N, C-alpha and C positions, 0 to 999 in steps of 0.2 A: 216054258212058261212058269213052272213051279219055282225055278231058281230065281227068276226075276222078282217074284212076289216076296221071296225070303229076303232079298237085298233091300227092297223098299221097306219092309217091316223093321228091319234092324236100324236103318237110318232114321225112321220115324221114332223109334224107341229112344235112341240116343238123343235126338233133338228134344224129346219130351223131358228126359232127365235133366238135360242142360237147362231147359227153361225153368224147371222146378228149383234147381239150385240158385238161380239168379233171384228168385222171389223170396227165399227163406231169410229170416232175421236171426242171426246167431249172437247178437249183442248181449243178451241176457246171460249167455254162457261165457262172455269175455269181459264182464264188468270188473274194473279195478277197485278194490276195497281200500278206503282210507282209514287210518287210525290216528286220532288226535292224542298227543301226549306231550307233557312238558313239566319242568321243575323250575323253582324260583330260588334265588339267593338274595337276601338283603345285604346291601353293601355298606361297609364303613367308609368314611368316618361319620357321615350324617345319619345313617340308618333310615333314610327316607327313599333311597334309590334301590330298585329291584332289578336284578339281572335275570333274564329268562333264558333257559336252555331248552331248545325245541327238540323233542325226541319223536316227533310224528312220523308216520309212514305213508308214502304215496300221496303227498300233498301237492296239488298243482296250484291252488289258491289258498291264501292264509289271511285270516282277519282276527285281530286281537282287540278285546274290550278290557280296559284296565279298571273299570268299576268306579272311576272318579269323575265321570262326565267329560273326560278329555277325548279328542278325536281318536278314532280307531286307527290301528296300524296294520300294515301288510308286510312288515319286515319279518324276516325268518326268525331272528332271535333279538328282539328289541330289549333295550334298557329304558326303564321308566322311572321318573322321579316324582314322588307325590309331594304336594305342597303342604299337607297337614298329616300329622300322625293319625293312625286308625287302622281298622280292618277293612280290606278291600277284596272284592271278588274279581279275579282275572279269568276271562272266558276266551277260549280258543275255538274258532270254527274253521274247518278246512274242507276242501273238495278235491276229489281225485280227478284224473283225466277223463273218466267216464261219468262224472257228475255225482259220485257217491259222496255223501256228507258224513262228517264226524265232529263231535264237540267234546270239550272237556273244560271244567272250571276248577279253580283252586282259590282258597282264601289265603291272603297274605297279610301279616300284621307288621306295620312299620311304626316303630317307637324310637324316636331320635335319642341319641346319647346326649346328655346335658353338655353343652359347650360353655365353658367358663372363660370369659375374656381375661387376657393378661393385660393389665393396664399400666401404662407408663407414658411419660411425656417429658420433653425438654423445653427450655425457654431461653430467650435471648432478647436483648433490647433491639427494637426496630427503629431505624433512623436516628435522628438526633435527639428525640424526646426521651429522657431517661425513664419516664413513667409509662412509656408505650412498650408493651411486651408482646412478642410473638411467641405463641405456644405451638409446638410441633407434636402432634399426636403420634406416639410410637406403640400404641396398643395393638394387640393381636386378637382376632376372632370377635371383634366388636362390629356391629352394624349401625348402632345409634349411640350418640354420646351426649353427655350433659356436663357442662362446666359450671362450677361455683368458684368465683374468684376470691372469696373471703373478705370482700370489702363492702358487702351489703348492696352491691350492684345487681342488675338483672343477670340471670343465668344465660348461658349460650348453648345451642345445640350444634354449632359448627364443629366440623371435625378437627380443625386446627385454627382456632380463633386468634385474633389480635385484640388485646385489651389495654385500655388506658386506666391506670390506677390513680386514685384521687391525690394521694400524697406519698412521699417516700416512706418506707417501713417494711415490716415483715408481714407476710400474708400466708394463710393456709389455703392453698388452691386444691380443689377436689375435682377429679375427673371420674365420672361414672360411665361405664360402657355396658351395653346390652348386646347379647349374642343372638344368633339365629334361633336358639331354643328358649329365648326369654330370660336367660340368667344374667344377673347383674353382678358387676364387680367394680370396686372403686379404689382409688389411690389418692392419698393426700400427700402433697409435697409442700413443705414449708419453704417459701422463697423469700428473697430479699429484693426490693425494688428501690433503686437500681441494683444490678448485680454487683457483688463484691469484686474489687479489682486488686486489693492487697490483703495479705493475711491479717487477721484480726484476732486479738486475744479476748476470750470471753471471761466474764466474771463468774467464778465458781467458788463455793465454800472450800477452803483449802487448809488442811485436809479434812474432809468429812466422810470418812470411809465406813463401809459396812463390813463387819468382820464375819468371816465364814471359814472354818467352823467356829463353834461357840467356845472353844478353849483359848481364844485370844481375848485380851482384856484391855480396858482403858485404865491407864495408870498415870500418876503424876510424878514429875521428876525425870531426869534424863536416864537414869540407870534403873531398869526394872529390878535388879537384884536387891536393891536397898529397900524395896517394898515387900509387903507380905502378900505374895501371890501363890496360888495353889500349884506349884511346880513339883516336878519329880524328875529323877534321872531319865534322860532321853526325851524330855518334854520341851516344846518350844512353840513359838508362834509369833503373830503380828501384835504390835502394841501401838496405841496412839498415846504418845507421851506429851506432857505439857511442862513448860518451864514455869514454876510457880511465880516468879517475880514478874515476868513479862506476859505470861499467858500464851506465849508462842507454842503452837502445837506442831508436832512432827510425827512421822510414821517410823517405827522401828521394827526390826525383826530380830528376835532374841533366841539364842540357844543356851540353855543353862548348863552348868557344870555337873558332870556325873558325881564328882567328889566335891561337895560344898566346902570341904575343909581347905583344899588348895586351889580349886577353880581353874585347873589347867587342862583337863580332858573334856572334850565336847563330842557328843554323838547326837545324831538327829535323824529321825524318820518322820517326815511331816509333809502333808498335802493340804493345802488350803489357800484361800485368797482373801484379799481385802480390796473392796471396790466401792465406788460411789456412782449413783445413777443421776443423770442430768437430763431434764426434760425441756420441752419448749424450743428445741433446736430446729433450725432450718436444715433441710436435707442437703447433703453435699459432702465434700471432702474435709477431713479434720486431721489434726495432729495432736496427739497426747504427748506432752513433754514433761519430764520430771528431773529436778536437780537432785542427784543421788550421790551419797558418799558410800562407797561400797568396797569390799575386799573379799575375794574368793567366794562369790555368791553362786555356788553350784546349785542349779535348779530354780533360780529366781528369774522371773520374766515380767516385763510389762504386759498388761492385758487391756484390750479394748474390744468393745462390741457395739456396733451401730445399728443392730437390728437383724443380724444374721448369726454366723458362727463367731466364736471367740477368736480374736487375732492376738497372737503373742509374739514377743520379741525378747530373747534371752538377754539378761544383764551381762552375762559372760564373766570373763576374768578381769573386767575393768577394775582397777585399783585407784582409789582417790575420789575426788569430788568432780563430777562432770554432769552435763545435761544429756539425757537419753531421750529419744523420741520414737513414736510409733504412729504411722499414718494409717487411717482407716476411713470408711465411708459410713455416713448415717442415712438410714432410710426409715422414715417413720417418726422423726423428731425426737428420739430418745437415744442416749448413749450411756454406756457403762465403761468406766475406766478404773484402773487399779493395778494390782500386782498379784502374781500367782507364784506360789512355791510348790514345786512338784519334786519332792524327794521321798519316794515311797519306801525306801529301805534304810535301815539304820546301818550305815557303812562302817562306823567305828574307826574313822580315820583321823581322829583328833582335829576334826573340822572346827575352825574358830573364825566364822565369817563376821563381817561388819556390814550392816545395811541400815541406812538412814535416809529418809526422804524429807527434805525441808520445804520443798515447794513443788506443786504439781500444777501444770497449766494445760488449758484446752484452747487450741487455736482453730479457727475456721479458715479454710484456704480458698482462694479464688476458684471458681468452677471452670 
């Protein structure tokens, strides 16, 4: 009888323990802790876009608030672009698998880099009407455009407009472009309506040169030596000479004699230019041509500049009277043409050059 009682007691005790285990809540000891963490990177080139790197721990659900009134995001690592510059608060809220919440906020400053438009355009006649010109906008980084056709007509905001000019002639057409950051840039191109189809010689004062440096002088007569000029051994430079009887002017380059008694030995170390500037030109391709009488012109070059860097072409060893030419492009309606002497060292080689320009021409070429 005693053994039976013991067995019944043990079974009852085990059953009671099993029942207690089923009713106990261990969840508070098994809660998964979430930790919200992230970093931001403002991205070029517009500096309005923010890339987010999520470093959170144990996140089951994710919600981003970008601080600009835009919809929330549940992406793990979103990229967000703001419409306006400013300071915005990005807030992250996450929950773990057991409902534990964690939040983090960061302020981000977005200041866009100034975008400056690069403005350019081309033009061509449209159809059979020589006054009807189609403009093709070749600008970069512009979102709005304003055209002024230079003929007192209404402006246009079309990207690539077609315009009918009132009469044939030359017009200064201005295109202004505005970028996403509100920066304006403009370009003026002097055009001809209708477009040029054959080369055309332009009327220029010839020669009307600007001497540089100032040790070059305007003299009268063909031979600078017969005039009283402030020369010295090894000295030389450009001269504008004039024939007294006819008033004809020409350009000379002279190297004086080391020994004024015999006039046979010449030495020269000279760097300088003689140019003239011409304005009111239409933009496009040009040719600078000069009738030159030369011999042994070491260091002498034709020079042209249409709004960028100087373009030079060496006269070379050409002997005699010939026409030399240099092609270049004008941007901005102004050109500089002339001659450059670049002989920086006194070589002492009995150099006895001959250089004379009787005529200089400027031609505009078909586009």
